[in-house]
N, C-alpha and C positions, 0 to 999 in steps of 0.2 A: 504494500500500500504506500502511496505517496505521503510525504510529510513536508511541512513548511517550518522554517525557523525564523523567529523574530528576535530582536535584541531589545532588552529592557535594562538600562544602565549597563552593568557588566554581565548580566545573565543572558543565556541563550534559552529561549522558550520554544519547545517543539510543539507544533500544532499538527496532530494526526487525527484520524477518524475518531478515536476514543478519548481525545483530550477533553476533560471536563473542567468547567469553571475557569476557562481561559478566555482572554479577549484578544482581538487583533485590531490594529489601526486601519481605519478606512479613510482614504483621501476625500476631503470635501472640495467643493469647487473653489473655495477661498485659498486652497493650498495647504490648509491645516489638516490635521488628522483627528479622528474621534474613535475611541475604543468601542467596539461592538462585540457582543458575545459570539464566540466561535462555535459553529454547529457541525463542522466536518466538510465533506466534499460532495459534489454533485456533478454528474456528467453534463456537458454542454447542451445536449439534446433535451435534458430534463430540467434544466435550470429555469426557475421562475423567480420573479422579483426584479429589483432594480440592479442593473450591472454597476459594479464599483471596482476601484483599484485598491488592492491591499498593500499595506506597508510591511513588506517582507524583506529579510536579508538574503535568504537562500532557500533552495528547495531540494527535495530528494525525490526522484522518480519511483524508486522501489525500496523495499526494506533492505537496510544495511548497505545501500548503494552510496556512492560518493555524493557530497553536497555540491550543488551548482550555485555559485554566487551570481546574484543579479547585478547587472551594470547599473550605473546611476540613472539611466534613462529607461529602466525597465521596472515593471512590477507584476504582480500576479493578479489575474482577474478573479473577482468574486461576485456574488449576488446577495443582496440584502433582502430578506423576507421580513416584512414588518411584523412585529410581535414575536418573532423567533430569534433571529440573529443573522449572521453572515456565513455563507458557504463558499469554499474555494471551488473554482470551476476546473474540471478536468477534460482533456481531449485525449482519447485512447489511454486513459489511466495516468496521464502526465499533467501536472498543473499548467494552465495556460498562461504563458508570458505575454504581456502586452506592453506597448509603449507608454511610458508614464506621462509624456508631454501632450498626447493627443486628447 
């Protein structure tokens, strides 16, 4: 299963399917971020809600695989479902990387 890694101060926080009580930063139009409850992953074809960009440091495509660092102009796509939280979007089981500036 894929996983995302975000940084909080000096900690690395792993966001996987079974991560409970964790939050992830979601970019707002103003350029700031807001923490939203992490709910796991969803396939692109099944994603419902509003598309967002997640503030993530790196991602892992499979269990115990190597971590892939995101460039400064990249982020992971997510979708916010009101009243639930945010899901990471997958394409063929891999987190979808999008341009952060678009």
